N, C-alpha and C positions, 0 to 999 in steps of 0.2 A: 771410231773414226775412222773413216777410209787414208789410204797412206796417199791420195791425192789433197787431200787437204790439211796431211802433216806438215809435207815437206812446207808451204808457204809460211807457215807458222813459226818452224824453224828459222827459215831465211829470215823474217820478222825479228825472232829472239836472237840471232847474229847480228843486225845491225843494230837492234837495240844496245847487247852488250859489247861492240865496239863505242858507241856512242857514250856506254857511260864509262868507258876504259879512259877516253879520251877526255871525258869530264873530269875524271879522276887524277889523271897528268895534269888538268891544270890549276889543280889543291882541292878536291872534296875534303868537307871538315868531317874529322874521325866520327865524329856522333851521329853524323847520318846512316853513317854504319851500324852503330849498336856499340856500348861501350867493349871498349878489349880487357877488362878487368875479370868477366862472368869467367874464364878458365879458371883464371885464380883462385877465386870464391870460390867454386865448385869443389876444389883440390882441395881447400883451406878446410871444408869442414864435412866433405862429403861423408868419411867416418865416424860422425857423431849424427850422421839419419838412416835410422833405423827403420825396420819393416816390424809390425804388429803382427803378430798372427793369433789367433784365437777359435776354441772348439766350443761349441753349444751342444746339447744334449734336448733334442728337442720330439716329440711323441707322434711316431708315424701313422698318419688315418688310412684306414684299407679305405679304398676305393674312391678314397671324397680327393685324390689329387695330386700332386705331385706325380713324381716320375712311378709311382706304381698303380697309377691310375689307372684305370680302363680307358681303352680311348672314345672317344664322344663320335659314334657314326650314324649317319645319316637313318632314318626308317627304311627299311626296305633294299639299304645294303648289299651286298654280293657278300662280303663278308663277316656280315654281322654275326650270321648262325654260327661262324667260326670263332671268333672272339666271345662271343656267348661261354662257348665252350669251353675255351680257354683260359677265360679269367674269372668265369662265374661258376662253372660245375666242378673245375679243375681245381687243386687247393694249393694254386701257385699265386704269384704276384697279386696281392689285392684280394684273393681271394680265402673261403676260410671264416668259419662263422664270429661275429663280434666274440670280446673277450676271452679266446680260447684260445688255446695250446697254437692257432695258426695264426692269432693277430699278429699283424706287423709290429716288430720290435721296435723301442725307442730308435733313432739313429742320429750317429752326432755330424754336426754341419760346421765350417771352416770360412772363414772369413780375413781377409788381409786389409792391415793399413797402413799408416805410416806412423812416423813420430820420431824424436830427436832427444839427445842425452844432454844436459843442462850442468851433473854435477858426473865427476869420473866415478864418482864410488857407486854410481850405475842408476841415479838417477830418469827417470825419461819423461818427457810432457807428451801427450796425443787427443783426441778426443773421444768426449765421452762415450758420443755413438758406437766407435768400435772396437771398444771392450765390454758396452754393453750389455748385462746376462750370458757374458762368459762364463762358461767353467774352469776354463784354463788359458792363459796369457805367457804367452813367449814373445821373447823381444829377438830380431835377426838383426845381427851386425853383419856391416856393409862388406866382411867376410864370408859371411855365412854361416856365423856360428850363431847356433841356438841355444838360447838360453831362458829357462822358466821367470814370468816375472810376479810379484804381488802387486795387488792393488792400495795403492797410499789413499787416496780419497777422488770424487769427481764432483765436479759442480753440472748441474744438467743446465743448468741457467743461462751459462755460457758455453756449454757443450765440453768442457774440460774435463782432463784427466791427468794424475799424475799415478805414476807406475814406479816400481826400486825391484833390481835384482843385485844378483852378487855376481861380479865380473871378474871372470879367468883369467885376464890379462888387462894391462893398461887399456884404458877407453881415449877417446876423443871427447872432450865437451865444447860446445858453444854458447854463448852470452847473450842477452834481450837486448835489444837497442831501443833507440826511441822514437816510439813510431809518431809521437805529436811532432817530431821535425820533417817529417815525410812530406815532401810535395809532389801534385798532380804532373804525373810525367817522367818522376823519378823512376829508373830501372831499377828490378828487384827478380831477383831466382828464385826460384820454386824447387825444391827436390823431393820426391817421395818414392812411392809404389804403386804405379798408376796399373791398371790392369795385372795386377801381382809379376809385370816386368823386371821390378826391383827397382834399385837405384839411379834414379832419372832425372835430369836437370833441364827445367823450361826458363826459359826469359818472358820479360815483357815489362812493362810499366806500370806505377798506379795509377788506373784509370779514375777512383774515384776515393774522398777520403768519410767518414762517420757516415757511412754508408746504414740505412734503417730497409728491411726488409720484411718486418713483423713476424719474427720468427725467434723471438723472445723477449724480455723485458727490458734489456738489458742493449740493445744493437746498437751496435757501430762500427760496422765492418772497412775493411780494405777492401776494395775493388781492384783486382788485377784482369790482366788480359794475359798474361803469364799462364801457358797450358795448364790447366790442375784437371783430372780426371778420376772418375773410380777408382779409390785406392791411395789418393793424394792426400786424403782425408788425415789431419792429425801431424800429416808432415809440414815442417819449417818454411817460411818466407823468409827471404836474406835480403839485406840491404849489400851495396856494392863494398863495404866494410867489412863482409860474412858473421853481421850481426844478427839474430834472429828480431823482427820488426811484424812478423804473424804469425797466426798456426793458420796451415788453410783447412777451411771446414764445408764451405757450400760451394756448389756451381749451380749456374741456372742454364737449362740443355733440356731441349724437346727429345734428343736425339739419345741422350744417355751420355754422349763427347762432351769434349770442351769446342765451347762456340768463343771462348774469350771472354765468359765474363766469371768472374770464380770471386767468391768471397774470402778474406780471411781476418781472423779473431785479431784485432791492434795487440802490440807485445805489451802496452801499457794498460790494459786488459788484465793479459796473460798473466803478467810476473805479478799481479798483485794475491791472483787465484791461485798461482803454485804457490806462492809464499804463505798464505794461509792453511793450503791442503796439506803442505808437508810439517807446519807448524800444529795444526791442529784434527787435519784430516777430516775437515768440515770450512767450511764457508761463515764468516760471521759478518752479515752486513749492516750497514748503518740501518734508521730506521727512524726517519721523522714522525711518524703517526697521523698523515695527512692524506687524504684523497684530494686528488689533482685533475684538472683538466685542462684546454689548450683555450690561451685569448685570440678567441677570430677577432678578424676585423670590429666585428660590430658587439662584441664586448669590450673591443679597446676603447671606442668610439663612447662606449655608455660610461667606462670609467676612466675616460679622458684620459688614457694611457699611447701617447707616442712616441716611436713607431711600436706596434704591437711586440711585445714580448714578454718573455715570463710562463709562470703556471699560477693558474689561479684555484687554491687554495678553495675545493667544494665543501669537502668538511674535515671534522678536524676528532681526533680521536679521543674519547676522555681520558684512558688511560696511556696517552702516547706524549712523550716528550714536548711536540709542541705546543699542547695546550698549556701547562703552568710558564713556558717563556712568551703567554698573551698572544700566540698568530691565532687567526679568526676565520673565519668562512668569510669570503668575499676579498684577502687579501691574495696582492698578487706577488709571489715570491720571484725578484729580478737576479738574483747572489745569493750564495751559497758559499758559505767558506772562504770568502776572494775570486771565485770563478764565476762568470755570467751566465746566468741562466736563458737559453734563447726560446723553449719549450717543455713540455710536463717528462721530455727524455731525457735531457740533458738535467732536471733537477732528481730525475729516476738513480741515473748514472752517479753522479757525484756522490748524493747521500749514501748507495750502497756502497761504493769505492772509500768512504771515508769512517774511521774507526770506531769500535763501539765505543760511549763513554766520555768521547773529544768533546768539548766546548766550541762550536762557532757561530760565527756573525752570521743572523741569514737577514737579507735585506728585504723588505717587502714594502709595496704599495696600495696607502692607507688612505682612500678618498683625497686619491692625485699628490698625496706626499709621502716621501719615501722615509722609514724607519727601519732601525737597526736592530733584531732579537738577538737576543744571544738563545742557546738551545743545546743541552746536553745529550747526543745522539744516543737512541738506545739500540737493539740488536732485533734484526726481523727476522723473524721466526716463519720458515718456510711453509708450515703449516696453515698461514693465516693467507686468507686469500681474499683479493678487491671483488666485490659485489656489483652485479650492474647495475648502475644507477637508476636507468629505466625502468620503469616498471610495463609488466605486459598481463596479458590476459585478464585484461579488465574484468569487470562486472558491467552489465548495463548502466546505459547514464541516466541520473536522474529528472523526470521531465518534469520538474517544478524547477526555476533558476531566479535568481533575484537580480542579476544583471550579465552586461553581457559588452565583451572587452576584448579588443587583439582577437578577434576568432575565437574566443573562450566564453560559455552557459558557465557562469559564477556565484557561488554560496556560500555563506558563511558558515563557520560549520557546527553541525550540529551532531547530537547522539545517534540520530537515525544515521545519516549520514558516514558518522563515523563506522557504525556496525556495515552499512552496505560498502563502503570502501574499505574493512579492516584497519582504519587509521588509527595509530598508537594514540594513547591518551595525550603523549608528552608534546605530541605534532599541532603546533598551532598555526592558524592563517584562514586563506579563503580556498576552499575545493571547487578543482575544476569538473564541472559534470559534464561538460559535451565541448567537442572541440570541433570547429568548420574544417570538414576534408580537405576546401581552398584556401588556408590559411598559411600563415606561417608560421604559428605555434603546432600546427601538422606536420611539415617537414621538420622542424626541430623535435617531433619526437613527444610532444607535451600529449598527457593521457587522461581521460576520466581517472577522477580516482589520486591524482599530483593537487598538492596543496601550496599555493602560493606565501612564501611567507616574508618575501621583503620586494618591491618595486622599486628601481635604483637607490639602495641599499635603506629603504627605510621601512618597519615595520608596516604589515596592514591586517585587517581583520576585518572586511568588507566586501564585496564588488566593488562598492561605491568607492572604497578608498582608493581603489586599483584604478576607475575612471579620472579619479581625480587626480590622481599622480601622473598618470598618461597624459590627460589634458594641458598638465603643464609642461610638462616635458615636450609638447608639441610648441608651445610659446615660445619655448628658449630656445625654438630650432634645434632641436636634436632626432637625431633620424632613428633610434632606436632606444630600447628599456630593456636595461637587467633584471631578470627575476632569478629569484632564489627558491628554488623547487626543492622540493622533498618529495620524497614516495611515500607509501602508506608505514614503511617500518623507519622512518623518522633518515635515511639516507639522502643528502644535499645534494644538488648540483646547480651549477648556473645556466639560465637561458637567455642570449639577446635576444626580443623581437620588435620587427619594425614597428613602427607608429606611423608610419607614412600611408 
């Protein structure tokens, strides 16, 4: 920008400042300038915020990249011969034979993050990704004191970790606030170690709550525009009472710097995880023993659920707590332990947060009627993995079919078809042998080898059964039909197809 263009800008700013000053004299509300309590909050809690320093030993790769790698030069470059001589022919950086005495030695890498003290005995909360795979962890207090810390426990699913160190002097600690009481627009304060600069205070507002960004199974982030950057991970997000209402964990940024979109794990989640890590050194989450899916508008119309809500039970584990409680595929869970369930994520979070062994009331909708089931929760094992409900890599479709309906070629299950599609003997119903590429069924990812078990919650054994049910639904004015579909291994899911 030239001097000629700067001067007018200054003039405009000066006039703007006069206008603002005049308006202020008439009584501008204090909140228009931001809250006055930020400095008080920072002064109160700054000594409880710490930097986390970690070191890790990594194997150096000779000539393969990193600081020791040979520069990549275009063929025929005038410096190509020089670099070949220096890096390849001499035993300098990246030179030498593989595995010999000249091979690059392992080296230590260091990283920095943030954390905060929740107990004056030396208990610190941070992110798991801040300390993951670290050989050594150190806590650096606000006055620069560096103390070695030990790992108490981690929870990868919420990206949280708890550390412990022996303090050499009295500490300042902070307590958790109630993140459920946050409102959109509430002011919050973030303190941490961005870009290794040390204790840095930024402020902003709560931009959104219960944000799901698909980073984990229990996503329910607080979104804030308080400036959060690399190195802030693990640091606290405070309300204006000086209580921790979140742990700063993620940012969205094309450039790597703050663009005003940061995410914090809410204190309600953090407090429960921290309590279990301190008590057990691991997480003990509740387990219901069901596979669930969303209640789409079409599924809700098929089940006569208005408005669409809840979590649709697609399968029940034979060894899980839901089975003896009488919960079945096709049930829609709308309330769990007194808490409303709007979608499958809601159910996953509330079940995980509920104590193992607790008896809870589960409200379901079955055939348009609400029922309450009592379930004693089991414990979720980390090794348990939910497998995909959609079958892939299907074999070629069978040519001979017995019925066409809903854009599907259907056939009664036979020994040959079971062998062709590797369908377990326990699976009963009507097998799909081909799917019209332009049909609603194709869009809903039905494929050859899937088995339709129920249509509109009634069992079927032939293509004729399915067509009969579809015709009746059309006469009843229904817009869609709900299918209970199994893959070859017996894993169930519900699919709503248009009957128009």
